[in-house]
N, C-alpha and C positions, 0 to 999 in steps of 0.2 A: 027148614034150615038146610037139609041136604039138597032140596030142590034149588034153593037159592045159590048154594055153592056150585051145583052142577051148571046152572045158568051162567054164573060168573066164569067158570072154567071154559065153557063153550064159547062165551064171548071173547075171552082172552085168546083162545085157539083161533077163532075166526079173525081176530085182529092180526095175529101173527101170520096167518095164511094170506090175508089181504095185503099185509105189508111186504110180502114177497113179490107182488105184482109190480113190474116196472114198465112204464110207458115211454117209448122213445119216439120223438117226432120224426117225420120222414126227412126233415132237413138236418138231422143230427145223428150221431152215433153214440153208443154206450160202450165205455171201456170198463171191463170187469176187473175188480180187485177181490181176490179170494182171501178172506181173513184167516182161515185155518183149514187144515186138511190132514187126513190120516197119513198122507205121504210126506208130511213135514214141509219145510220151507225150501226154496230154491237153493241148491248147493252151489251153483256157479251161474254167472250171468245175471241178467236183470229180469227176463221174461220167463214165466213158468210154462215150460213146454210139456210137462208130464203130469199136469193136474195138481202140482204142489201149491202151497199157499203163496200168494204174490200176484203180480199183474198177469192177467191171462192174455194170450196172443190174439184171440179172435174177438172181434167187436160185435156189438148188437146193432142191427139195423132198425129202421123205423117199424113200430108196432108194439104190441103187448108181449111181454116176456115174464116168465115166472122163475125167480131164483129163491133158494132157501133163505129165509130171513136170518139175520145176524151173521151168517157165514159169508155173504157176499155184499160188496159195496159197488155201486155203479157210478162212474164219472161220466157226465154228459159232456160231449165235445161236438164241435161243428164239423160238417163235411168240408174237405179242403177244396177250394175253388181257385183255379188258375185262370185269370182273365185272358181272353183271346189275344194272341200276339205277344204274350208275356211268358216269363220263365219262372219256374219254382225250383228251389234247391232243397235237398234233403240232408238231414243229419241223423245218423242212427246211434241210439244210445247203447244198444246191445249188439253183440256179434264178435267175430274174431278180431284180434288186434291187427293193426296195419303193419306191413313189413317195413323195415328200416328205410327202404328206398321209396316208399309210397307217401304221397301227400293226401290222396283221396282213396276212398274205398272202391274196390273193383266190383263191377256188376256183370261179369261175363255169364255166370250161372245164377246169381242172386239178383234178379232185377224186378221181381214182383213185390212192390212195396205195399200192396194191399193185402198180401198174405204173409204175415209175420212168420208163421211156421215154415213155409217154403223158403223164405229168405234166410232164416237162421240155419235150417238144415242143409241148405245149399252152400253154406260157408260164407254168408254175408258178413261184411266187416263193419265194425263200428266207426263212427266219425263221419265227416262230410263225404258225400257220394259223388262218383263221376257222372252218373246218369242224372239227367234233369227231368222235371215234369213240364209237359207242354199244356196248353189250354185244355180245360175240362174240369170235371168234378170227381173227387176221389174219396173213398171211405178208408182212411188211413188211421191206424192205431197211433195216436199222438203221444203215447207214453214210450213207444219204441222209436218213433220217427218224429223229428221236428221238421216242419216244412216252412221255409222262409220265402215269402213273396214280397212284391213291392208294396202292397197295401198293408200286410200284417204278417205276424209270425204265428203259425198254428202250432200250439204246444200246450201240454199240461206241465207247468214248471214243477221241478222237484226241489231245487235249492237256489240260493242267490248266486252261487258260483256257476251253476248250470245256466241261469239266465244271462249272466255276464258273458259267457262264452258265445252263446247264440247271438246276443246283441252285437258283439264285436264281429262275428261272422257276417251278419246282415250289413254292418257298416262297410266292410271290405267289399262285399258284392255291389253295394250301391256306389261306392267310389269308382268301381270299374265299369259302371253302367251295365251290370250283369243281369238286370231283370228284364231287359229287352234284347232282342236279337241284334246282331251286327248287320246293319243295312248299308250297302254301298250303292249309290245311284250312279247311273251312267253319266250324269251331268257333273258329278263331283270331281272326276278325273283323279281319283284317289286309289291307292293300293293299301290293303291291310297286311301289316307285318305282324306275324303271330309269334308270341313267346309262350312256350309250354312250361308249366310249373310242376309237372309230375313225370315219373319215369326215371330211367338211368341217366346219369350225367354224361356230358360230352367228353370225349377223350382229351387228354392234355394237349394243348396247342390248337384245338379246333375252336372256332368262334360261331359257326353256323351249323345247325343240324341238317343233314341231307333230306331230300324228298323221299318219303316212304308211303306206301298204301294209297297211291293215287290212281290205281287201275281199277275202274269200276267192274271189270270182268272178274276180278278176284274178290268175291264177296266177304271172305273171312278177314281180309285185311284192309278193305276199302273203308276209310274213315270219313269220307265225304267232307273234306275240308275241316277236319278237327271236330266234327260234330259227334263223332263216336269215339271217345277217348280209349276205350278198351281195344277197339280194332286198331287204332293208331299205335298203341303200345305193342300189340301182337305183331304188327308189321315191322317192329324194330325201332319205333320212334323214340327219340331222346328228348330230355328236357333242355330248355334253352331257346334261343331265337332260331326260327325255322327259315329254311331257304324257300319253301313253298309259300306263296302269297295268296291273299283273297282278292278277287276282283268283283265286278258288279254282281250283286245278288243279296239274298237274305240268308243269314247263317245263325243257327241256334247253337251257340258255343257256350259251354260251361266256363264262366270267367274265373272260377276257382282253379280250373284246369289250364286254361289258356287265356291270355290277355291279347288284345289287338290294338296296334298303333297305326294310325292313318298317316301315310306319306304321299306326296304328289307323284303322279306318274312321270316317267322320264320321257321328255319330248326332244326329238332330234329335228331341228328345223331343216327346210329345204336349203341346199347349198352347204350342208355339213354332214359329217358322219360321226358316230359315237365310238370312240376307241375305249374298249372295256378293259379295266384292270380288275381282275377277279381275285377275291381274298380267300376263297374256299375251294373245295373240290380236290380231286386227285392231282398229283404232280405229273404233268404231261411231258412228252418229248419236245425238245426245242425244235421248232420249225423254221427258225430265222436263218439258218445257214452259218457257215464258219466265218463269212465276211461281215456279218452284222454284229456290232459290239455295243448295242444300246439296250440290251435286255432280251429275254426269251419270249418268243411268240408261241402260243399253245392253241390247241383246238378249243372250240366253244364249250364252256362248261368246266374247263380245267383251270387250275390255279395259275395265274400269270396274266399276261397281256394276250387277249384273244386275237388270233390272226385274222378273223373275219369281223369287221366293225358292224355297228348297227346303222342301217340305212335310215333316211328320213322317215319319221313316223312317231307313233306313241307306244310306249312300252311299259308293261307292268313289271318293272325291274326292282329287285330287292336292293335298295341302296345301302343296306348293312352288309351285304355279301360282296359288293364291288363298287367301283367308281366308274362313271362314264365321262370321258373327256371329249368335248365337242371340238372337232377339227374341221375347219372350213375347206371345201373342195373347189370353190370358185377362185378366180384370179385374185390374188392379194397384192396390193401395192404397198411396199414399205418405203417410207420417205425419210431420208436422213436430213430432215429440215426441222429445226427446233420449233418453229411456229406452226407446223402443220402435223395433224394426227389423224389417221384414218379411223373409220367407225369401229373397226376391230380392236383398236388401241394397242396393237402389237408393236407399234413404232413410237409410243409415247416417250420412251427413254432414248430415242435416237436423235442425233444432232449432226450438223455439217462436219465434214472431215477437214481437219486442219492440215494445211500443207506448208512447206517451206521451199521456196524457189531458190534457184542458184543465185539470184540477185538479193536474197535475204528477205523477200516479201513473204507474208504469211496470209495467203488468201484462204477462205472457207469454201469448200466444194460441196454443194448440195447434190445428193444422189437419190435416185428412185430405182427400185428393183421390183419387178413383177415376178411372183412365184405362183406355182400351181401344184396342188397335191392331188394326185390321181387316186381316187378311192378304190380303184380296182387292183392296186399294187399292194403287195404284202408289206413292204418296208416303207415306213413313213418318214 
């Protein structure tokens, strides 16, 4: 009898010991949940950083692992794969709260999403992140981070509300075409107008944010065309429509941070110049002189009418920051003849001049005037 009980006890012990073995396939990870601990439960936050009961920060990689039975539960999750040429977005469930002026979590010091401990101890913030994931495979704790890709959402859902937030975030990214980089081809003749959705607001009365962080020699602030949001903000970048534009190239821009609108390039045909009326920039000194009464002329880049026009050519001009008026510089014939209109259509409302002679006759006098605007002169 005693032998039988001993055999049963040994069998139960062996079963308990064997039940602690966990096998993780190499294509997956294991997320550990600690059911109980002598240190109690997590006092704040979501992830147990000090061995408390709760979700543990480190994941199990492929292979055999032994965990004490009953005390631990292992959730099997896939590795995160970002397809080549596409973008993945991250949402952190635990971390410091966002500041009132923030839309996305900053990643200046907390940028290692595969190391939850390092992320949280470096002050990582909860919510959607500024940094994106490029193509590759990542072993990410999917209870701390939700990864949204074009093909699927990598997550271990906690509640219906949590799922609804992530689903809405994925819809917004898809609506903005955010899972693929911004590609501008040289044959498109397009310019990308950028609108930033994070950072401090523009001052009252301003409509366009100035260019910042465009010097590649200054590594701390060079954001490489809005591809590094933290450097953009460190350079003093502001939210709103930007003066800096995107030209031909491929840009991996976080579309939760900035959206891009394509507009045609400005083309000045031969025989014309483009007079620029600029809506932004500093207020410059009037260069027109005291005898000019039709508006102020300012230096290029200042607010007002630029004293130097655009010569014939193709320009990556931000049409939200200013307006370009084409002015012909070839000879223009204006005809005061009702039945004749030049190709420029500047005389379509002109008609013969009515006269009254001394003899009370009322003849109509057709006129033609040739004018020429010299592009080299300041005053038009």
